[in-house]
C-alpha positions as a Markdown table, in Angstrom:
| # | Residue | x | y | z |
|---|---|---|---|---|
| 1 | Met | 85.8 | 107.6 | 103.0 |
| 2 | Ser | 83.6 | 109.2 | 105.6 |
| 3 | Met | 82.5 | 112.9 | 105.5 |
| 4 | Thr | 84.4 | 113.5 | 108.7 |
| 5 | Thr | 87.7 | 112.3 | 107.1 |
| 6 | Val | 87.0 | 114.5 | 104.1 |
| 7 | Leu | 86.4 | 117.5 | 106.3 |
| 8 | Val | 89.5 | 116.9 | 108.4 |
| 9 | Leu | 91.6 | 116.6 | 105.3 |
| 10 | Ala | 90.1 | 119.8 | 103.8 |
| 11 | Val | 90.8 | 121.8 | 107.0 |
| 12 | Gly | 94.4 | 120.4 | 107.1 |
| 13 | Thr | 95.0 | 121.3 | 103.5 |
| 14 | Tyr | 93.6 | 124.8 | 104.0 |
| 15 | Leu | 95.8 | 125.3 | 107.1 |
| 16 | Leu | 98.9 | 124.2 | 105.2 |
| 17 | Arg | 98.1 | 126.6 | 102.4 |
| 18 | Val | 97.6 | 129.5 | 104.7 |
| 19 | Ala | 100.8 | 128.7 | 106.7 |
| 20 | Gly | 103.0 | 129.4 | 103.7 |
| 21 | Pro | 102.2 | 133.1 | 103.3 |
| 22 | Leu | 101.9 | 133.6 | 107.1 |
| 23 | Leu | 105.3 | 132.1 | 107.9 |
| 24 | Arg | 107.2 | 133.2 | 104.8 |
| 25 | Gly | 108.8 | 136.2 | 106.6 |
| 26 | Arg | 109.4 | 134.4 | 109.9 |
| 27 | Ile | 111.2 | 131.3 | 108.7 |
| 28 | Glu | 114.6 | 131.6 | 106.9 |
| 29 | Val | 115.4 | 128.7 | 104.6 |
| 30 | Ser | 119.0 | 128.3 | 103.4 |
| 31 | Glu | 119.7 | 128.4 | 99.7 |
| 32 | Arg | 120.7 | 124.8 | 99.7 |
| 33 | Ala | 117.5 | 123.8 | 101.4 |
| 34 | Gly | 115.5 | 125.9 | 98.9 |
| 35 | Arg | 117.1 | 124.1 | 96.0 |
| 36 | Leu | 116.5 | 120.7 | 97.6 |
| 37 | Leu | 112.8 | 121.6 | 98.2 |
| 38 | Ala | 112.4 | 122.7 | 94.5 |
| 39 | Thr | 114.1 | 119.4 | 93.4 |
| 40 | Ala | 111.9 | 117.4 | 95.7 |
| 41 | Ala | 108.7 | 119.0 | 94.3 |
| 42 | Thr | 109.8 | 118.3 | 90.7 |
| 43 | Thr | 110.7 | 114.7 | 91.6 |
| 44 | Leu | 107.3 | 114.1 | 93.2 |
| 45 | Leu | 105.4 | 115.6 | 90.3 |
| 46 | Thr | 107.4 | 113.5 | 87.9 |
| 47 | Ala | 106.7 | 110.4 | 89.9 |
| 48 | Leu | 103.0 | 111.2 | 89.8 |
| 49 | Leu | 103.1 | 111.8 | 86.1 |
| 50 | Phe | 104.8 | 108.4 | 85.4 |
| 51 | Thr | 102.5 | 106.6 | 87.8 |
| 52 | Ala | 99.4 | 108.0 | 86.2 |
| 53 | Ala | 100.7 | 107.5 | 82.7 |
| 54 | Leu | 101.9 | 103.9 | 83.1 |
| 55 | Thr | 99.6 | 102.2 | 85.6 |
| 56 | Glu | 95.9 | 101.4 | 85.8 |
| 57 | Ala | 94.3 | 99.4 | 88.6 |
| 58 | Gly | 97.7 | 98.4 | 90.0 |
| 59 | Gly | 99.1 | 97.1 | 86.7 |
| 60 | Phe | 100.6 | 98.3 | 83.4 |
| 61 | Ala | 98.1 | 100.5 | 81.5 |
| 62 | Gly | 99.2 | 99.3 | 78.1 |
| 63 | Trp | 101.2 | 101.1 | 75.4 |
| 64 | Ala | 98.5 | 103.5 | 74.1 |
| 65 | Arg | 98.4 | 105.7 | 77.1 |
| 66 | Pro | 102.2 | 106.2 | 77.5 |
| 67 | Ala | 102.4 | 106.9 | 73.7 |
| 68 | Gly | 99.8 | 109.6 | 74.1 |
| 69 | Val | 101.6 | 111.1 | 77.1 |
| 70 | Ala | 104.9 | 111.0 | 75.1 |
| 71 | Val | 103.2 | 112.9 | 72.2 |
| 72 | Gly | 101.8 | 115.4 | 74.7 |
| 73 | Ala | 105.3 | 115.8 | 76.3 |
| 74 | Val | 107.0 | 116.4 | 73.0 |
| 75 | Leu | 104.4 | 119.0 | 72.0 |
| 76 | Ala | 104.6 | 120.7 | 75.3 |
| 77 | Trp | 108.4 | 120.8 | 75.0 |
| 78 | Arg | 108.0 | 122.4 | 71.6 |
| 79 | Arg | 105.6 | 124.9 | 73.2 |
| 80 | Ala | 102.5 | 124.0 | 71.3 |
| 81 | Pro | 99.1 | 125.5 | 72.4 |
| 82 | Phe | 97.6 | 123.6 | 75.3 |
| 83 | Val | 94.5 | 122.6 | 73.2 |
| 84 | Val | 96.7 | 121.1 | 70.6 |
| 85 | Ile | 98.7 | 119.2 | 73.2 |
| 86 | Val | 95.6 | 117.7 | 74.8 |
| 87 | Leu | 93.9 | 116.8 | 71.5 |
| 88 | Ala | 97.1 | 115.2 | 70.0 |
| 89 | Ala | 97.7 | 113.1 | 73.1 |
| 90 | Ala | 94.1 | 112.0 | 73.3 |
| 91 | Leu | 93.9 | 111.2 | 69.5 |
| 92 | Thr | 97.2 | 109.3 | 69.7 |
| 93 | Ala | 96.0 | 107.1 | 72.5 |
| 94 | Ala | 92.5 | 106.6 | 70.9 |
| 95 | Gly | 94.0 | 105.9 | 67.5 |
| 96 | Leu | 96.3 | 103.3 | 68.9 |
| 97 | Arg | 93.5 | 101.6 | 70.9 |
| 98 | Leu | 91.4 | 101.6 | 67.7 |
| 99 | Leu | 94.2 | 99.8 | 66.0 |
| 100 | Gly | 94.2 | 97.2 | 68.8 |
| 101 | Val | 97.2 | 98.4 | 70.8 |
| 102 | Pro | 96.4 | 97.9 | 74.5 |
């Protein structure tokens, strides 16, 4: 990616971030549209999570990474401290890989 492309994307991102607070009072979104936008954001983040957890270089990442993500998800659901979540997920994936699980 060229430096020009990076700069154009950076400026576009900044302008979109600034547009939110500037236009908040001027644009009225219906309650239904607001719920749909919230659902869409959650859906996109979930898709990103599953893509990152399950794939690597265009193929399946193996079973160790999804197992680590699952352990982290359960601990997050149980409201464990963040450090505990990260360490448990990493140790789970590393332990499984040490045992030969791809």
